[in-house]
C-alpha positions in Angstrom: -81.1 -45.7 -21.3 -81.9 -44.3 -17.9 -78.3 -43.8 -17.2 -77.8 -42.0 -20.5 -80.6 -39.5 -19.8 -79.4 -38.8 -16.3 -75.9 -38.1 -17.4 -76.9 -35.7 -20.1 -78.2 -32.9 -17.9 -75.4 -33.4 -15.4 -72.8 -32.9 -18.2 -74.6 -29.9 -19.6 -74.9 -28.3 -16.2 -71.1 -28.8 -15.5 -70.2 -27.3 -18.9 -72.3 -24.2 -18.3 -71.0 -23.6 -14.8 -67.4 -24.8 -15.0 -66.0 -21.3 -15.6 -67.6 -20.0 -12.5 -67.3 -23.0 -10.2 -64.1 -24.8 -11.3 -62.0 -23.4 -8.5 -64.6 -24.2 -5.8 -64.9 -27.8 -7.1 -61.2 -28.4 -7.1 -60.7 -26.9 -3.7 -63.7 -28.7 -2.1 -63.2 -31.8 0.1 -65.5 -34.8 0.1 -68.0 -34.9 3.0 -67.8 -37.4 5.8 -68.6 -40.9 4.7 -68.3 -40.2 1.0 -65.5 -41.4 -1.2 -64.1 -39.6 -4.2 -64.6 -42.6 -6.3 -68.4 -42.6 -5.8 -68.9 -39.0 -6.8 -69.4 -38.4 -10.5 -68.3 -34.8 -10.4 -65.2 -35.6 -8.4 -64.2 -38.4 -10.7 -64.8 -36.3 -13.8 -62.7 -33.5 -12.5 -59.9 -35.8 -11.3 -59.9 -37.8 -14.5 -56.8 -37.0 -16.5 -58.6 -37.7 -19.9 -61.4 -35.3 -19.1 -61.5 -32.0 -21.1 -62.6 -30.4 -17.9 -59.1 -30.7 -16.7 -57.9 -28.2 -19.2 -60.7 -25.7 -18.6 -60.0 -25.5 -14.9 -56.7 -23.6 -15.6 -58.3 -20.3 -16.2 -55.9 -17.3 -16.4 -58.6 -14.6 -16.1 -57.6 -13.6 -12.5 -54.0 -13.4 -13.4 -54.8 -11.2 -16.4 -56.9 -9.0 -14.2 -54.0 -8.8 -11.7 -51.5 -7.9 -14.4 -53.8 -5.3 -15.8 -54.2 -3.8 -12.3 -50.5 -3.7 -11.7 -49.9 -2.0 -15.1 -52.5 0.6 -14.1 -50.8 1.2 -10.8 -47.4 1.5 -12.5 -48.8 4.2 -14.7 -50.1 6.1 -11.7 -46.9 5.9 -9.6 -43.4 7.1 -10.8 -41.6 8.1 -7.5 -39.9 6.0 -4.9 -38.1 6.9 -1.6 -34.4 7.2 -2.6 -31.3 9.4 -2.2 -29.3 11.3 -4.8 -26.3 9.4 -6.1 -23.8 12.0 -4.9 -25.1 11.8 -1.4 -23.2 9.6 1.0 -26.5 8.1 2.3 -27.2 6.6 -1.2 -24.5 3.9 -0.8 -23.4 4.5 -4.4 -19.7 3.9 -5.0 -19.1 3.4 -8.7 -17.4 6.7 -9.7 -15.2 5.2 -12.4 -16.4 7.8 -15.0 -15.6 10.6 -12.6 -12.2 9.1 -12.0 -11.5 8.8 -15.8 -12.6 12.5 -16.1 -10.1 13.5 -13.4 -7.3 11.6 -15.1 -8.2 13.2 -18.5 -8.3 16.7 -16.9 -5.0 16.0 -15.1 -3.3 14.9 -18.3 -4.6 17.9 -20.3 -3.7 20.5 -17.6 -0.2 19.1 -17.2 0.2 18.8 -20.9 -0.5 22.6 -21.2 2.0 23.3 -18.4 4.6 21.1 -20.0 4.1 22.7 -23.4 4.4 26.2 -21.8 7.6 25.1 -20.2 9.0 23.9 -23.5 8.1 27.1 -25.2 9.6 29.2 -22.4 12.8 27.3 -21.6 13.4 24.9 -24.5 14.6 21.4 -23.9 16.6 21.2 -20.7 17.0 17.4 -20.4 20.7 16.6 -20.4 21.9 13.1 -19.5 25.5 14.4 -18.9 24.2 16.5 -16.0 22.6 13.4 -14.5 25.9 11.7 -14.5 27.5 14.7 -12.8 25.0 14.4 -10.0 26.6 11.1 -9.0 30.3 11.8 -10.0 32.4 14.9 -9.6 35.6 13.1 -10.4 35.1 10.3 -13.0 38.0 8.3 -11.4 36.5 8.6 -7.9 33.5 6.6 -6.8 33.1 7.4 -3.1 29.4 6.5 -2.8 30.0 3.1 -4.4 33.0 2.4 -2.2 31.0 3.4 0.8 28.2 0.9 -0.1 30.7 -1.9 -0.6 32.2 -1.2 2.8 28.9 -2.0 4.4 29.8 -5.7 4.1 32.0 -5.3 7.1 29.0 -4.5 9.3 27.0 -7.4 7.8 29.8 -9.9 8.7 30.2 -8.4 12.2 26.5 -9.1 12.8 26.7 -12.7 11.5 29.7 -13.7 13.5 28.3 -12.1 16.6 25.2 -14.2 16.2 27.3 -17.4 15.7 29.2 -16.8 18.9 25.9 -16.2 20.8 24.3 -19.4 19.4 27.1 -21.6 20.8 27.4 -19.7 24.1 30.9 -18.4 23.5 29.9 -14.9 24.5 27.1 -13.9 26.9 23.9 -12.0 25.9 25.3 -8.9 27.6 28.5 -9.0 25.5 26.5 -9.6 22.4 24.3 -6.6 23.1 27.4 -4.5 23.6 28.9 -5.6 20.3 25.6 -4.9 18.5 25.5 -1.4 20.0 28.9 -0.7 18.6 28.1 -2.2 15.2 24.7 -0.4 14.8 26.2 2.9 16.0 29.0 2.5 13.5 26.5 2.0 10.7 24.9 5.3 11.6 28.0 7.3 12.2 30.6 6.0 9.8 28.8 6.8 6.5 27.7 10.3 7.8 31.3 11.1 8.7 32.5 9.9 5.3 29.9 12.0 3.4 30.8 15.1 5.4 34.5 14.7 5.0 34.9 13.5 1.4 34.8 16.5 -0.9 34.2 14.4 -4.0 30.9 13.0 -2.6 27.9 14.6 -4.4 24.6 15.2 -2.7 22.8 12.6 -4.7 25.5 10.0 -4.1 25.4 10.8 -0.4 21.7 10.3 -0.2 21.9 6.9 -1.9 24.8 5.8 0.3 23.1 6.9 3.5 19.8 5.4 2.4 21.5 2.0 1.9 23.1 2.3 5.4 19.8 3.3 7.0 18.1 0.2 5.5 21.0 -2.0 6.6 20.7 -0.6 10.2 17.0 -1.5 10.4 17.6 -4.9 8.9 20.4 -5.8 11.2 18.4 -4.6 14.2 15.6 -6.9 13.2 18.1 -9.7 12.6 19.4 -9.3 16.2 15.9 -9.3 17.7 14.6 -12.4 15.9 17.7 -14.4 16.7 17.5 -13.4 20.3 13.8 -14.5 20.4 14.8 -17.8 18.7 17.4 -18.4 21.5 14.8 -17.7 24.1 12.4 -20.2 22.5 15.2 -22.8 22.2 16.1 -22.4 25.9 12.4 -22.6 26.9 12.0 -25.8 25.0 15.1 -27.3 26.4 13.7 -26.8 29.9 10.3 -28.2 29.2 10.6 -30.8 26.4 12.5 -34.0 26.0 15.6 -34.3 23.9 13.8 -35.9 21.0 11.1 -33.3 20.9 13.4 -30.4 21.1 15.6 -31.7 18.2 15.6 -29.1 15.4 15.5 -31.7 12.6 12.1 -32.5 11.1 11.3 -36.0 9.9 8.6 -37.5 7.7 6.3 -40.2 9.1 8.3 -42.9 7.2 11.5 -41.8 8.8 12.9 -40.0 5.7 14.3 -36.6 6.4 12.0 -33.9 5.1 13.0 -30.9 3.1 11.4 -28.5 5.6 11.9 -25.2 7.2 15.1 -23.9 8.7 15.4 -23.8 12.5 17.7 -21.8 14.7 20.8 -21.9 14.6 20.7 -23.4 11.1 19.8 -20.0 9.8 23.2 -18.4 10.7 24.7 -18.7 7.3 26.1 -16.3 4.7 23.4 -17.2 2.2 20.6 -16.7 4.6 21.8 -13.3 5.8 22.5 -12.0 2.3 19.2 -13.2 1.1 17.6 -11.1 3.9 19.9 -8.1 3.1 18.7 -8.0 -0.6 15.1 -9.0 0.1 12.5 -6.2 -0.1 11.7 -6.3 3.6 13.1 -4.8 6.8 11.8 -7.6 9.1 13.8 -10.8 9.4 12.3 -14.3 9.6 14.0 -17.7 9.7 11.7 -18.8 6.8 10.3 -16.3 4.4 7.3 -17.1 2.3 8.5 -18.1 -1.2 6.7 -18.0 -4.5 6.8 -21.3 -6.5 8.7 -19.9 -9.5 9.9 -16.8 -11.3 7.4 -15.4 -13.7 9.5 -14.2 -16.6 6.7 -12.0 -18.2 5.9 -10.4 -14.9 9.7 -9.8 -14.3 10.1 -8.2 -17.7 7.1 -5.9 -17.2 8.5 -4.6 -13.9 11.9 -4.1 -15.5 10.4 -2.1 -18.3 8.5 0.0 -15.8 11.7 0.6 -13.8 13.6 1.8 -16.8 10.8 3.9 -18.2 9.8 5.7 -15.0 13.4 6.5 -13.9 14.0 8.2 -17.2 10.6 10.0 -16.9 11.5 11.1 -13.3 14.9 12.5 -14.4 13.3 14.3 -17.4 10.5 15.9 -15.4 12.9 17.1 -12.7 15.3 18.7 -15.2 12.6 20.1 -17.5 9.8 21.1 -15.1 10.9 21.3 -11.5 14.4 22.8 -11.7 13.2 26.0 -13.6 10.3 26.4 -11.2 12.6 26.2 -8.2 15.1 28.6 -9.7 12.4 31.2 -10.4 11.3 30.8 -6.7 14.5 32.2 -5.3 14.0 35.9 -6.0 10.6 36.1 -4.2 12.2 34.4 -1.2 15.1 36.8 -1.2 12.8 39.8 -1.6 10.3 38.4 1.0 7.4 39.0 -1.5 4.8 36.8 0.2 2.2 36.9 -2.6 4.8 35.8 -5.1 6.1 33.2 -2.6 2.6 31.7 -2.4 2.3 31.7 -6.1 5.6 30.0 -6.6 4.7 27.4 -3.9 1.4 26.5 -5.6 3.2 26.3 -9.0 5.8 24.0 -7.6 3.2 21.8 -5.8 1.9 20.4 -9.1 5.2 19.0 -10.5 6.5 18.1 -7.1 3.4 16.0 -6.3 3.3 14.5 -9.8 7.0 13.4 -9.4 6.3 12.0 -5.9 3.5 9.9 -7.2 5.7 8.5 -10.0 8.5 7.8 -7.6 6.1 5.9 -5.3 5.0 3.7 -8.2 8.5 3.2 -9.4 9.9 2.3 -6.0 7.1 0.6 -4.1 5.5 -1.3 -7.0 7.9 -1.7 -9.9 11.3 -2.0 -8.2 10.2 -3.9 -5.1 8.2 -6.4 -7.2 11.1 -6.8 -9.6 13.5 -7.7 -6.7 10.8 -9.9 -5.0 10.1 -11.8 -8.2 13.8 -12.3 -8.9 14.3 -13.6 -5.3 11.0 -15.5 -5.2 10.0 -13.5 -2.2 6.4 -14.2 -1.5 5.1 -11.3 0.6 4.3 -8.5 -1.9 2.4 -6.2 0.4 4.6 -3.2 0.1 1.8 -0.7 0.4 -2.0 -0.5 1.1 -4.7 1.8 0.0 -3.1 5.0 1.5 -5.0 7.1 -1.1 -8.2 6.4 0.8 -6.7 7.6 4.1 -9.2 9.5 6.2 -6.5 10.2 8.9 -2.9 11.1 9.0 -2.0 8.0 11.0 -3.7 5.7 8.5 -1.6 7.2 5.7 1.7 6.7 7.6 0.6 3.2 8.4 -0.2 2.1 4.9 1.9 4.0 2.3 5.2 2.2 3.4 4.4 -1.2 4.7 8.0 -2.5 5.2 8.8 0.5 7.5 5.5 0.3 9.2 6.0 -3.4 10.0 9.4 -2.8 11.4 8.2 0.1 13.6 5.3 -2.0 14.9 7.4 -5.1 15.5 10.6 -3.7 16.9 9.7 -0.3 18.3 6.1 0.4 19.0 4.9 -3.0 20.5 8.1 -3.4 22.7 7.4 0.1 24.1 3.8 -0.9 24.9 5.0 -4.1 26.6 7.1 -2.0 28.8 4.0 0.0 29.9 4.5 3.1 27.7 1.4 5.1 26.9 0.0 4.6 23.3 0.1 8.3 22.5 3.7 8.6 23.8 4.7 5.5 21.8 3.2 7.0 18.6 5.0 10.2 19.2 8.3 8.3 19.7 7.7 6.6 16.3 7.3 9.9 14.6 10.3 11.3 16.4 12.5 8.4 15.1 11.1 8.9 11.6 11.8 12.6 11.8 15.4 12.0 12.8 16.0 9.7 9.8 14.3 12.1 7.4 16.6 14.9 8.5 19.6 12.5 8.6 19.0 11.6 4.9 18.7 15.2 3.8 20.9 17.4 5.9 24.0 15.2 5.9 24.3 14.8 2.1 23.6 18.6 1.6 26.1 19.3 4.4 23.8 21.8 6.1 21.5 21.4 9.1 18.2 23.3 9.0 15.8 20.8 10.6 13.1 21.5 8.0 12.4 17.8 7.4 12.5 17.1 11.1 10.0 19.8 11.9 7.8 18.7 9.0 7.6 15.2 10.3 7.0 16.3 13.9 4.2 18.6 12.6 2.4 15.4 11.6 1.7 14.7 15.3 -0.6 17.7 15.9 -2.0 17.4 12.4 -2.9 13.7 13.1 -4.6 14.8 16.3 -6.6 17.6 14.6 -7.7 15.5 11.6 -8.6 12.5 13.8 -10.7 14.7 16.1 -12.4 17.2 13.8 -12.3 15.7 10.3 -14.2 12.6 9.3 -14.7 10.7 6.1 -14.1 12.7 2.9 -13.0 15.8 4.8 -10.2 13.8 6.5 -9.1 12.4 3.2 -9.0 15.9 1.7 -6.9 17.1 4.6 -4.4 14.2 4.0 -4.1 15.0 0.3 -3.7 18.8 1.0 -0.9 18.0 3.5 0.9 15.9 0.9 0.5 18.3 -2.0 1.4 21.5 -0.1 3.7 20.2 2.7 6.4 18.6 0.5 7.0 21.7 -1.8 7.4 23.9 1.3 10.2 21.6 2.6 11.8 21.5 -0.9 11.8 25.3 -1.2 13.2 25.7 2.3 16.2 23.4 1.6 16.8 24.7 -1.9 16.7 28.3 -0.8 19.2 27.6 2.1 21.4 25.6 -0.2 21.3 28.3 -2.8 22.2 31.0 -0.3 25.0 28.9 1.1 26.7 28.0 -2.2 26.0 31.0 -4.3 27.7 33.8 -2.3 30.1 35.3 -4.7 29.1 32.9 -7.4 25.6 33.9 -8.5 25.4 31.5 -11.4 26.9 28.4 -9.7 23.6 26.8 -8.8 22.1 27.4 -12.3 25.2 25.8 -13.9 24.8 22.7 -11.7 21.1 22.4 -12.5 
């Protein structure tokens, strides 16, 4: 009975004060010499069946905190932040603005195209396209010239075979290569200049093929020479079993492995390199596991569609604009010349962009997929170029790799200054641009050469004074304005050269 009366007040006291003292009871520690089991309060609080266990989880402080946070949120509505269009904001999702630019570009060009149709009618004529390649339907000089390039390919292969077995010395091989590569450069140019049935378009295609072949065979020569040097170095330092070119599996079975020098000196290997979408030779190219038929068909459809679109845009849009630009050039009316230049810049740049996609994406990927060529990096993000050098390094990766591997780095290894080496690269590029334009047109005005060499001071100016978006804008302006200037220069000179005494000759050809 005594225990019952003693527990009653204790329980009542705990129930009346638990809301105020629950947290202090739970957080308190037993005093020295006392045990939790001897304390009635501690045992009641720690008892899992006790109702006090539930009452100790009071949410009143949390509710007060949430209420205070809500009040503070009502009082505060500003934070430290930058505007989205500021570069300091770090914002980069401009997809909506990009879509807007595309829509505006389509609408503006649609208006210009409709105006062109109303003014000139339909000018697209497939027969004229055929006449650009053939003057005489029974004479195919450009095709015959391309087929004749096999002679130079075979000369390079048999020279390498003689070098691999030591029949001829390195000096003799270098002399034979100089003759072969010089012939690749001179023979097609002489043919284009001398054959009257060669059209300008056919000449450009033939010279383009020979220029690509020149770069390929130069790379073929260098890589095989490096392979011979490695083989001779291994022969001096390694044992016969270690320097053996055959590769074996651990169980002794011959492995289907990579080709080693001189096992690469075969017709199949060389012609694979000739047709592969690259200018840099390797003994073992990266290969894709299989041919993706759907991917191949998509690229083929793009090739066929865009080549027809290019021809149509040139005939319907660009040719009339160029023809209307001749009179201001003859009258030296500078205001009209600037107006014609700006009007030509839009179709010229649009056609250039389509050509880039057709050649560097659709065509190269089609050939690479057909040949299971694994390296598909034919271009990088040149549209983000903030300097002229970045653009020229990323818009044409095969040429850039060749220049870096076979021209720029060898010059640096010989102690040439970096600026001088870069200038030499632009000089070689300017030569080939002029070579591919002046020889087929059979006139030498050096507009393409000067345009390429002007990239050197432009690159210095943009790299020194323009940064970020300003540099990117300068690159775009040089692309949009620079190309139409060169086009008008060549067309004007071609028109003056071929229209004397025949005023309507050029119009009839176009």
